[in-house]
MARVEX-540525 format. One line per 2 residues: number of its first residue (from 1); their letters; for each residue z, y, x negated of C-alpha. Coordinates in steps of 0.05 Angstrom, whole numbers. Layout:
! MARVEX-540525
NUM) a) Z Y X  ...
END
This chain:
! MARVEX-540525
1) xx) -442 -1068 1483  -458 -1122 1431
3) xx) -528 -1096 1423  -502 -1025 1416
5) xx) -455 -1045 1359  -511 -1082 1324
7) xx) -555 -1021 1328  -501 -977 1297
9) xx) -481 -1025 1241  -550 -1048 1217
11) xx) -567 -979 1186  -501 -981 1148
13) xx) -513 -1048 1115  -552 -1020 1055
15) xx) -493 -974 1041  -443 -1030 1045
17) xx) -484 -1075 999  -511 -1019 954
19) xx) -526 -1043 885  -483 -1015 828
21) xx) -509 -1016 757  -466 -1010 694
23) xx) -488 -982 627  -523 -928 668
25) xx) -576 -976 692  -620 -953 749
27) xx) -626 -984 818  -694 -1015 830
29) xx) -692 -1042 901  -640 -1096 902
31) xx) -639 -1102 826  -618 -1061 766
33) xx) -665 -1037 712  -621 -1045 651
35) xx) -619 -1011 583  -652 -1048 526
37) xx) -610 -1108 506  -572 -1114 572
39) xx) -583 -1155 635  -549 -1189 693
41) xx) -544 -1165 764  -503 -1105 744
43) xx) -528 -1094 672  -460 -1115 646
45) xx) -484 -1174 603  -505 -1161 530
47) xx) -564 -1197 500  -549 -1263 464
49) xx) -608 -1296 427  -679 -1277 441
51) xx) -712 -1209 430  -716 -1143 467
53) xx) -788 -1159 487  -762 -1212 535
55) xx) -728 -1160 578  -690 -1190 636
57) xx) -714 -1260 617  -676 -1263 552
59) xx) -611 -1302 544  -547 -1260 556
61) xx) -475 -1273 540  -438 -1293 603
63) xx) -370 -1273 630  -313 -1322 633
65) xx) -274 -1312 698  -251 -1240 700
67) xx) -258 -1231 624  -318 -1190 601
69) xx) -375 -1221 562  -358 -1234 489
71) xx) -415 -1240 439  -371 -1270 386
73) xx) -340 -1323 432  -409 -1340 460
75) xx) -434 -1358 391  -493 -1312 396
77) xx) -541 -1309 338  -604 -1269 322
79) xx) -673 -1296 309  -706 -1283 243
81) xx) -726 -1210 232  -675 -1183 282
83) xx) -605 -1157 271  -549 -1113 297
85) xx) -499 -1129 352  -539 -1157 409
87) xx) -599 -1171 363  -636 -1107 386
89) xx) -654 -1079 317  -720 -1103 287
91) xx) -722 -1114 212  -794 -1132 197
93) xx) -863 -1119 226  -876 -1194 233
95) xx) -815 -1199 279  -844 -1145 324
97) xx) -913 -1175 325  -888 -1246 338
99) xx) -841 -1224 393  -895 -1182 426
101) xx) -946 -1238 422  -897 -1288 451
103) xx) -879 -1246 512  -941 -1203 526
105) xx) -1012 -1228 534  -1070 -1189 507
107) xx) -1069 -1131 457  -1018 -1076 456
109) xx) -1033 -1018 501  -1050 -959 459
111) xx) -1043 -911 517  -1067 -841 506
113) xx) -1071 -843 431  -1135 -807 406
115) xx) -1192 -855 390  -1198 -832 318
117) xx) -1128 -856 302  -1124 -916 348
119) xx) -1091 -972 309  -1058 -1026 349
121) xx) -1021 -1057 291  -948 -1068 308
123) xx) -898 -1045 256  -822 -1041 250
125) xx) -796 -971 235  -731 -978 197
127) xx) -721 -903 184  -673 -858 223
129) xx) -731 -821 253  -755 -843 322
131) xx) -828 -845 342  -822 -873 413
133) xx) -757 -910 427  -712 -936 371
135) xx) -650 -978 365  -593 -968 316
137) xx) -528 -1006 303  -470 -977 262
139) xx) -401 -997 239  -344 -951 260
141) xx) -296 -951 202  -240 -899 210
143) xx) -170 -910 182  -135 -882 244
145) xx) -176 -925 292  -169 -986 248
147) xx) -94 -977 247  -94 -981 323
149) xx) -152 -1030 330  -158 -1072 266
151) xx) -218 -1112 291  -291 -1096 280
153) xx) -319 -1037 319  -394 -1029 326
155) xx) -434 -974 361  -504 -990 387
157) xx) -548 -930 403  -616 -928 436
159) xx) -654 -863 427  -715 -854 471
161) xx) -764 -800 451  -823 -821 495
163) xx) -818 -887 532  -893 -890 547
165) xx) -908 -897 473  -864 -959 467
167) xx) -900 -1027 463  -867 -1053 526
169) xx) -839 -996 569  -779 -1020 609
171) xx) -764 -1073 557  -767 -1040 489
173) xx) -749 -972 518  -704 -947 572
175) xx) -696 -882 609  -735 -817 609
177) xx) -759 -778 549  -705 -746 507
179) xx) -647 -791 527  -593 -830 490
181) xx) -554 -890 512  -496 -918 470
183) xx) -446 -976 475  -385 -990 432
185) xx) -367 -1062 419  -300 -1085 393
187) xx) -297 -1156 367  -360 -1173 407
189) xx) -335 -1142 473  -365 -1078 501
191) xx) -310 -1025 509  -346 -965 537
193) xx) -416 -936 544  -444 -866 542
195) xx) -508 -830 559  -537 -761 545
197) xx) -603 -726 561  -644 -664 544
199) xx) -647 -689 472  -688 -657 417
201) xx) -702 -691 351  -709 -650 288
203) xx) -728 -679 221  -711 -645 156
205) xx) -674 -679 100  -633 -712 154
207) xx) -653 -735 224  -616 -698 277
209) xx) -613 -709 352  -582 -654 395
211) xx) -568 -673 467  -533 -644 528
213) xx) -495 -670 588  -457 -725 553
215) xx) -417 -772 597  -379 -836 580
217) xx) -349 -892 621  -292 -937 599
219) xx) -296 -1011 618  -230 -1024 652
221) xx) -187 -1080 623  -218 -1079 554
223) xx) -178 -1068 491  -194 -994 488
225) xx) -188 -983 562  -122 -1010 586
227) xx) -122 -1079 554  -68 -1052 507
229) xx) -25 -1004 551  6 -971 490
231) xx) -62 -947 466  -101 -937 530
233) xx) -160 -890 515  -189 -890 586
235) xx) -173 -817 600  -198 -793 533
237) xx) -263 -832 536  -279 -814 608
239) xx) -265 -742 590  -318 -738 536
241) xx) -372 -688 556  -413 -629 537
243) xx) -463 -631 480  -475 -690 433
245) xx) -505 -690 364  -525 -751 324
247) xx) -540 -734 252  -564 -788 204
249) xx) -578 -783 130  -632 -818 91
251) xx) -631 -894 84  -601 -920 20
253) xx) -655 -966 -11  -603 -1011 -42
255) xx) -569 -1028 23  -622 -1011 75
257) xx) -570 -972 115  -551 -899 125
259) xx) -490 -858 144  -491 -821 211
261) xx) -444 -775 248  -429 -778 323
263) xx) -411 -706 336  -377 -681 399
265) xx) -324 -626 409  -267 -674 425
267) xx) -285 -720 368  -289 -660 322
269) xx) -219 -640 340  -196 -710 323
271) xx) -238 -727 263  -261 -660 236
273) xx) -324 -619 241  -366 -679 221
275) xx) -344 -717 282  -339 -793 282
277) xx) -369 -822 219  -414 -883 229
279) xx) -423 -927 168  -475 -980 151
281) xx) -524 -957 204  -587 -1000 209
283) xx) -649 -976 246  -705 -1015 280
285) xx) -762 -992 324  -822 -1035 343
287) xx) -879 -985 348  -955 -984 340
289) xx) -983 -953 277  -1027 -910 320
291) xx) -965 -876 350  -939 -861 280
293) xx) -1007 -834 259  -1009 -789 320
295) xx) -940 -760 305  -900 -797 358
297) xx) -867 -764 418  -874 -690 434
299) xx) -799 -673 431  -795 -677 356
301) xx) -804 -632 296  -842 -674 245
303) xx) -845 -617 194  -783 -588 162
305) xx) -761 -528 203  -725 -466 182
307) xx) -652 -465 202  -640 -421 262
309) xx) -614 -352 248  -601 -334 320
311) xx) -536 -296 326  -485 -308 381
313) xx) -473 -255 434  -404 -238 406
315) xx) -432 -227 336  -488 -185 362
317) xx) -439 -143 403  -395 -135 342
319) xx) -454 -113 300  -474 -63 353
321) xx) -404 -34 355  -402 -30 279
323) xx) -470 3 279  -449 54 331
325) xx) -386 70 292  -425 78 227
327) xx) -475 123 263  -420 166 293
329) xx) -385 172 225  -450 193 191
331) xx) -466 241 247  -397 273 243
333) xx) -403 278 168  -471 311 174
335) xx) -444 359 226  -385 375 182
337) xx) -429 389 122  -473 434 165
339) xx) -413 473 191  -384 479 121
341) xx) -450 505 94  -457 556 151
343) xx) -386 580 140  -396 590 66
345) xx) -462 626 76  -434 678 124
347) xx) -423 724 66  -360 751 34
349) xx) -323 807 68  -255 834 49
351) xx) -197 816 94  -182 877 137
353) xx) -111 904 139  -76 930 201
355) xx) -14 974 199  31 940 250
357) xx) 100 954 277  147 902 303
359) xx) 183 919 367  230 876 409
361) xx) 263 896 474  322 864 511
363) xx) 312 801 471  359 744 493
365) xx) 360 671 475  402 617 510
367) xx) 410 544 495  423 503 558
369) xx) 489 466 558  486 391 545
371) xx) 415 394 518  434 352 458
373) xx) 453 295 505  385 293 537
375) xx) 334 241 518  273 276 490
377) xx) 296 339 524  273 314 592
379) xx) 327 270 622  399 286 631
381) xx) 440 338 669  464 405 643
383) xx) 536 405 621  585 443 663
385) xx) 655 469 651  718 457 691
387) xx) 698 510 742  630 480 754
389) xx) 591 533 716  536 515 668
391) xx) 559 517 596  496 552 571
393) xx) 506 582 502  479 652 491
395) xx) 454 658 419  423 728 428
397) xx) 441 778 481  397 839 496
399) xx) 375 857 425  327 916 418
401) xx) 295 945 356  233 969 321
403) xx) 209 965 249  146 1001 226
405) xx) 98 989 169  130 1011 103
407) xx) 201 994 127  246 938 104
409) xx) 301 914 151  361 870 134
411) xx) 392 830 190  466 821 174
413) xx) 521 783 208  570 726 198
415) xx) 550 654 206  530 639 278
417) xx) 514 711 295  441 694 311
419) xx) 405 721 249  360 661 239
421) xx) 346 655 313  323 727 317
423) xx) 277 720 257  246 656 285
425) xx) 234 687 353  201 748 321
427) xx) 157 700 281  136 665 346
429) xx) 167 598 328  176 545 382
431) xx) 247 543 406  282 491 448
433) xx) 322 542 488  304 597 538
435) xx) 279 664 511  276 727 552
437) xx) 254 798 534  192 820 498
439) xx) 166 822 426  106 866 413
441) xx) 66 887 352  41 958 363
443) xx) -19 974 319  -13 1038 280
445) xx) -82 1031 249  -129 973 260
447) xx) -188 978 212  -227 934 259
449) xx) -170 885 270  -145 866 339
451) xx) -90 816 322  -39 820 266
453) xx) -24 763 217  49 743 216
455) xx) 79 713 154  144 673 160
457) xx) 185 648 101  234 594 122
459) xx) 303 586 93  286 520 58
461) xx) 237 516 1  191 459 22
463) xx) 140 451 -33  98 393 -62
465) xx) 137 371 -123  80 344 -164
467) xx) 35 406 -161  40 464 -209
469) xx) 57 534 -184  -16 556 -192
471) xx) -42 494 -155  7 504 -98
473) xx) -14 576 -86  -88 560 -96
475) xx) -83 504 -44  -55 555 5
477) xx) -109 605 -13  -165 556 -3
479) xx) -142 536 66  -113 602 92
481) xx) -166 650 68  -234 650 103
483) xx) -284 600 77  -333 656 63
485) xx) -287 681 7  -314 652 -58
487) xx) -268 603 -94  -268 647 -156
489) xx) -242 705 -114  -187 660 -87
491) xx) -166 640 -156  -164 712 -179
493) xx) -121 731 -119  -73 675 -137
495) xx) -68 701 -209  -55 772 -184
497) xx) -2 747 -136  32 707 -191
499) xx) 37 770 -233  62 810 -174
501) xx) 116 759 -160  135 756 -234
503) xx) 122 681 -241  56 682 -279
505) xx) 91 653 -340  106 588 -302
507) xx) 39 581 -267  25 514 -301
509) xx) 95 486 -290  104 433 -237
511) xx) 146 451 -177  193 392 -186
513) xx) 245 363 -139  311 398 -125
515) xx) 342 336 -93  348 300 -160
517) xx) 303 242 -137  248 264 -184
519) xx) 240 307 -246  265 378 -241
521) xx) 215 434 -248  223 508 -235
523) xx) 288 542 -217  313 558 -147
525) xx) 295 632 -152  226 615 -176
527) xx) 217 566 -119  237 621 -70
529) xx) 184 668 -99  132 612 -94
531) xx) 150 603 -21  142 677 -9
533) xx) 76 675 -46  50 621 1
535) xx) 56 672 57  32 732 18
537) xx) -32 696 -4  -60 705 67
539) xx) -43 779 64  1 783 126
541) xx) 10 847 167  83 829 180
543) xx) 130 790 135  192 756 163
545) xx) 241 719 119  301 675 136
547) xx) 356 685 85  310 691 25
549) xx) 368 701 -24  415 646 0
551) xx) 436 599 -56  411 645 -110
553) xx) 450 681 -164  454 757 -163
555) xx) 398 765 -214  350 720 -177
557) xx) 368 753 -111  355 821 -141
559) xx) 286 798 -164  270 774 -94
561) xx) 293 840 -65  250 879 -114
563) xx) 189 838 -96  201 848 -21
565) xx) 213 923 -31  148 930 -70
567) xx) 110 892 -16  139 933 41
569) xx) 127 1000 6  59 985 -23
571) xx) 24 1053 -26  -42 1023 -2
573) xx) -22 969 47  50 978 70
575) xx) 77 926 118  142 916 157
577) xx) 189 867 123  247 837 162
579) xx) 296 790 127  361 758 149
581) xx) 413 764 93  475 722 92
583) xx) 519 757 40  482 811 1
585) xx) 508 844 -61  516 919 -65
587) xx) 451 925 -105  414 881 -56
589) xx) 440 919 4  414 985 -23
591) xx) 343 959 -26  337 957 50
593) xx) 315 1016 92  342 991 158
595) xx) 403 950 178  413 907 240
597) xx) 484 881 246  496 823 294
599) xx) 560 792 320  563 736 370
601) xx) 490 747 387  497 821 403
603) xx) 478 882 362  535 923 334
605) xx) 490 970 296  416 982 287
607) xx) 394 1040 244  386 1068 174
609) xx) 419 1033 116  461 1061 61
611) xx) 526 1092 86  500 1107 155
613) xx) 532 1044 186  600 1065 156
615) xx) 593 1134 188  572 1103 254
617) xx) 633 1058 259  679 1114 237
619) xx) 653 1158 293  649 1106 348
621) xx) 702 1054 331  761 1098 321
623) xx) 825 1064 298  802 996 324
625) xx) 754 990 265  784 982 196
627) xx) 771 1041 151  720 1036 95
629) xx) 749 1037 25  711 1079 -25
631) xx) 674 1037 -77  675 976 -32
633) xx) 609 939 -20  582 966 45
635) xx) 551 899 63  619 865 55
637) xx) 651 918 98  599 908 154
639) xx) 610 833 152  685 844 158
641) xx) 674 887 219  625 837 251
643) xx) 671 778 238  723 803 288
645) xx) 695 864 323  735 902 376
647) xx) 708 900 447  693 974 446
649) xx) 636 963 396  597 919 444
651) xx) 548 950 494  574 954 565
653) xx) 537 945 630  462 955 631
655) xx) 461 1009 578  438 966 521
657) xx) 435 1025 473  504 1055 485
659) xx) 531 1034 419  469 1016 380
661) xx) 416 1058 348  344 1043 365
663) xx) 306 1065 303  235 1088 296
665) xx) 212 1117 230  149 1150 205
667) xx) 102 1106 167  94 1108 93
669) xx) 30 1146 102  65 1200 143
671) xx) 123 1211 96  83 1204 32
673) xx) 103 1169 -32  176 1177 -46
675) xx) 192 1208 22  256 1195 60
677) xx) 244 1132 102  292 1158 156
679) xx) 266 1229 161  233 1215 227
681) xx) 297 1202 267  368 1226 275
683) xx) 426 1204 319  461 1247 370
685) xx) 518 1215 410  489 1147 400
687) xx) 422 1165 432  355 1169 398
689) xx) 321 1236 389  255 1248 354
691) xx) 241 1304 306  183 1346 326
693) xx) 117 1317 303  145 1248 290
695) xx) 92 1216 334  142 1176 377
697) xx) 169 1192 446  230 1155 474
699) xx) 222 1101 423  151 1083 443
701) xx) 94 1084 394  42 1133 419
703) xx) -11 1120 365  -50 1056 366
705) xx) -49 996 413  -3 937 424
707) xx) -30 869 400  -9 797 400
709) xx) -1 759 335  -55 710 313
711) xx) -46 642 345  -46 577 306
713) xx) -105 547 343  -157 575 296
715) xx) -162 551 224  -192 593 168
717) xx) -234 534 142  -276 479 171
719) xx) -250 408 182  -289 380 123
721) xx) -262 432 76  -191 417 100
723) xx) -202 343 88  -232 357 19
725) xx) -173 397 -7  -121 352 26
727) xx) -152 291 -7  -153 330 -73
729) xx) -79 343 -67  -65 271 -49
731) xx) -105 248 -110  -65 294 -156
733) xx) 0 269 -127  -21 196 -136
735) xx) -45 208 -207  18 244 -229
737) xx) 68 201 -193  45 129 -203
739) xx) 112 96 -192  99 73 -120
741) xx) 28 51 -134  47 12 -197
743) xx) 106 -19 -161  61 -44 -105
745) xx) 10 -72 -153  62 -105 -198
747) xx) 100 -133 -139  36 -160 -108
749) xx) 16 -194 -173  86 -225 -182
751) xx) 91 -247 -110  20 -275 -113
753) xx) 38 -318 -173  104 -338 -139
755) xx) 71 -357 -74  13 -391 -109
757) xx) 62 -431 -152  105 -448 -92
759) xx) 45 -476 -54  5 -496 -115
761) xx) -53 -543 -101  -27 -560 -31
763) xx) -45 -631 -9  -81 -654 53
765) xx) -24 -693 84  10 -670 148
767) xx) 66 -638 108  14 -608 62
769) xx) -20 -576 122  46 -547 144
771) xx) 53 -518 74  -16 -488 80
773) xx) 3 -453 144  69 -434 113
775) xx) 32 -401 56  -10 -361 105
777) xx) 52 -342 144  86 -319 80
779) xx) 27 -272 65  29 -243 135
781) xx) 104 -231 132  97 -200 62
783) xx) 46 -150 89  90 -134 149
785) xx) 150 -116 105  112 -83 48
787) xx) 81 -34 98  150 -4 108
789) xx) 134 41 48  81 74 92
791) xx) 136 94 140  179 121 84
793) xx) 121 162 58  109 191 127
795) xx) 182 210 136  185 240 66
797) xx) 124 284 75  138 305 146
799) xx) 176 370 130  118 395 86
801) xx) 68 378 141  110 416 192
803) xx) 113 478 149  39 478 133
805) xx) 18 462 204  60 519 231
807) xx) 22 565 183  -46 538 206
809) xx) -66 509 139  -105 451 170
811) xx) -117 407 230  -67 351 241
813) xx) -126 302 244  -150 323 175
815) xx) -80 314 147  -73 246 180
817) xx) -140 222 152  -123 243 81
819) xx) -54 212 86  -84 148 114
821) xx) -139 143 60  -91 152 2
823) xx) -39 106 31  -85 51 55
825) xx) -130 44 -6  -81 47 -65
827) xx) -19 20 -31  -46 -30 20
829) xx) -118 -51 4  -112 -62 -71
831) xx) -44 -99 -69  -69 -141 -11
833) xx) -131 -162 -49  -89 -179 -111
835) xx) -36 -221 -76  -87 -255 -31
837) xx) -135 -273 -87  -81 -302 -132
839) xx) -48 -341 -76  -113 -367 -45
841) xx) -141 -402 -106  -74 -425 -134
843) xx) -54 -457 -68  -120 -493 -64
845) xx) -143 -466 3  -214 -476 28
847) xx) -258 -472 -35  -313 -433 -1
849) xx) -331 -361 -16  -347 -346 57
851) xx) -279 -374 79  -244 -333 26
853) xx) -276 -268 48  -260 -283 121
855) xx) -189 -297 99  -187 -231 62
857) xx) -216 -194 122  -159 -217 167
859) xx) -105 -196 118  -137 -128 108
861) xx) -143 -117 183  -70 -136 192
863) xx) -49 -91 135  -89 -34 166
865) xx) -56 -46 234  15 -49 205
867) xx) 3 14 165  -18 52 228
869) xx) 41 22 266  90 49 214
871) xx) 53 115 215  66 116 290
873) xx) 140 102 282  145 155 227
875) xx) 113 207 272  149 191 337
877) xx) 219 187 308  247 244 267
879) xx) 304 201 243  277 158 187
881) xx) 333 108 193  315 93 266
883) xx) 242 86 248  256 37 191
885) xx) 303 -4 235  251 -9 290
887) xx) 197 -29 240  241 -84 211
889) xx) 258 -109 281  185 -109 301
891) xx) 169 -151 239  223 -200 258
893) xx) 196 -203 329  125 -216 303
895) xx) 150 -272 258  185 -304 317
897) xx) 124 -304 362  72 -317 308
899) xx) 72 -392 323  101 -416 257
901) xx) 174 -424 277  160 -447 349
903) xx) 99 -478 381  68 -424 425
905) xx) 58 -474 482  133 -492 482
907) xx) 157 -420 491  189 -412 560
909) xx) 141 -378 609  188 -319 618
911) xx) 180 -303 544  112 -332 529
913) xx) 75 -267 545  109 -233 486
915) xx) 64 -271 438  5 -229 461
917) xx) 38 -166 435  49 -194 365
919) xx) -7 -177 315  20 -229 266
921) xx) 6 -283 318  -68 -266 317
923) xx) -67 -259 242  -36 -327 230
925) xx) -81 -360 282  -144 -331 251
927) xx) -123 -351 181  -106 -422 204
929) xx) -171 -430 243  -210 -405 183
931) xx) -176 -457 139  -187 -517 185
933) xx) -258 -492 201  -278 -515 132
935) xx) -275 -587 156  -206 -600 129
937) xx) -184 -671 142  -113 -697 142
939) xx) -104 -761 102  -33 -789 111
941) xx) 8 -850 129  57 -851 187
943) xx) 104 -910 189  54 -951 149
945) xx) -4 -931 194  -60 -894 157
947) xx) -80 -829 190  -146 -794 180
949) xx) -154 -739 231  -180 -668 233
951) xx) -132 -614 211  -154 -576 274
953) xx) -119 -628 317  -54 -621 277
955) xx) -60 -546 281  -65 -549 357
957) xx) -8 -599 363  41 -565 316
959) xx) 26 -491 327  -14 -485 391
961) xx) -71 -446 359  -140 -445 391
963) xx) -196 -476 349  -249 -425 368
965) xx) -205 -362 367  -224 -332 299
967) xx) -271 -279 324  -228 -266 385
969) xx) -170 -253 338  -212 -206 296
971) xx) -229 -165 358  -157 -164 380
973) xx) -135 -139 311  -188 -85 317
975) xx) -158 -68 385  -89 -62 355
977) xx) -117 -17 300  -152 27 351
979) xx) -89 30 395  -42 47 338
981) xx) -92 97 310  -99 134 376
983) xx) -23 132 383  -14 163 315
985) xx) -65 218 329  -32 234 396
987) xx) 38 234 365  17 279 308
989) xx) -17 329 355  36 331 410
991) xx) 102 308 380  102 328 306
993) xx) 111 402 318  158 452 289
995) xx) 216 461 337  274 506 319
END
């Protein structure tokens, strides 16, 4: 058993007694091969007296008990020609030659140096550049470190380019090619040591070493590493890693020293982009002249090299995306120009006219009960009465009628009778209720046409207030007439129409605003005729009007009636005209050929005008209908009857025509000029009979075909043409109404001066840095609130867009682009540049042109995103008050989660995710990162302790921003812009529709 245990334990003895080497020494059998200037069994003893050529035989400072070796306490001193902590840095060539001769017999090995440059002379290289393996010793003077550690801190660094070219490999050099070993001494005691490999030396104006795989080890119990518990840096030092860069400037001839930078990511976050500054660096390298003549080690660039212009993957991807977008934009522009050119080269052909009748049968319209209580018309239950029945409201009930070309019908009835609803249904407008029955447009003569054009004049005059009458009608002509029609022909048609409407004398007068918010222009009657002209410019086959005379005096109403009568009875192109009239005068009443009287959604009379309705009610109503007084306005009498009609006047059962008259008349062509418009029909016992040869049988049109009206899916012009004329109108509006633009510019200039004065020449203290971020936050909040005007503009222009879209003027996308261009550029881009430029330079932010333009880019992107966000609110919500409230609340939400008022890392986890939905958070982070990225250092004093740290560290501690998040934030802002943009386009296409 004893022999068995011995056999098992003997192989484990080397593991138990394995040699450990400090300072990254290497195990060589039972000993350690130590870095230059260190010795002892574990490489923990620094050199004391002697030279580096002595290697392990030189004298080292010894430990005292458990205390580490102390060069100062040991009274170490350097021999002549040597310097630095540990006496590792040569100062003269004689020192190298003497030390080499004293420790090495024979001549220096010149290795593989070519024979033509072999020169064994030993020299001391005191420049920052390394030829084989060089030593350097630097003072670490940093106010923050000195406040914590007031003693003397020295950093020794050995840089090995090629150890085989060193005079005594293993003694004057250590490690493989392209390695760095460093030790920091504090008051003569080594605190920690580091090493890095894969180093490349580049020599330009400065000497730069770039290395990888940095690792550091803290010596436990030393001052830096636990000796002072309150300032224990063990975790921070042992956590150093990644890449390392040592950058040294030229040697100052007066002092023989240079300034270097020890650059690593953690140190950069503490001390700025320049890393840890090393002062008073002395360099010494014993090397043969032949090595210098041959150019030294292979891992160096002896000639000045051009700075790398390699782009990062993210930048390349961004450039690719930008390039693709530019290519798509140019391709779409080229395609649009091609389509526009093709459309204009198709040749001019006159717009064909079709004589069309309007016929509706058993037309009913019901509004479901409780629909107003539904959310978006989708959720919610239908309202029921006490008996459990649905409280659906019937607006129209089995209405039947026909109007032919050359006839003019007035729809009469008290308020709530269903006049407007009937006109809108005939015009094909989208209704929220349920419509039953049929509306057809029988073609009397087609002239090559298969679908009639329907013109609808709404009750409200919705017109662009800044345009003149001529410009308004010309805009409609350019977009509603085919693109093949020359522009000169369109202008002539507008002039002819102005004369026909009797408003040619005001063609150069601006429309004006009837609300009183802006300057007044033309009168109400003239506005009404302009609105009618907008429909007539497209030469409709059917004209429908909703209360065209409401709100007008009798003279203006008569003018409107005369215009409509002339249009309907045009001897060349007669069309059916149907108008709802609220309270016509006697003169106005006499202008209509046909009358349809409604009451509670049902037809009391449908037939010829004049005194025919009086005779009808006298014959059918009996004593239940009040008698007509001679000389009394017939229209007033009909409204009195319809206000409280007896039950006997309403149709009973399924016989929808029992008390109404279905009228069909001969066309103007059949009756001839001046003929009786009602000569084609007569009434017998309430039923319709046709005169022989009238061309109609049982109320059905026998000549021609039945067609559907033109849909709104096809536009008369191409997309580029639409965008061209929309932008032209926007430009005229901006040029003539400069109040909003000038207000934005003036406010941005004033606020820029105010903000710049408030944060004027901000300092580099901690409080000054908070002021810098506060200045950036102020600019972001200013943009968020100033973009509210974009929402107001969208709400204000919405009615005009709805009217023009329902008449197929243009594509919603073309309108949105023009609106965006002329809102973003004059009202967002220019004011943002003004306020940003003034504030940036007055506040003393990073004085670098590149930083300024990156700062400006972020603010423009944020302004773009907030503009689209407010566009989205303005399109989704019809109520402008709700949209403005939500925009203000969203701005407050963004300010809360932007990181200025609360550190993002301190937000409770249940709410922390909300920061990712706040565009202002990415804006403020990118602006802050851009500011600290300039190398901003904080110079301050805390409780008497001087502080000199990187502003990046303060930014991370106070606000929780990521140091490398600038380009990520740019991409996220682009993502918000794309998301809001797609949302606006979708909302405009699917939500912003005319619903009546």
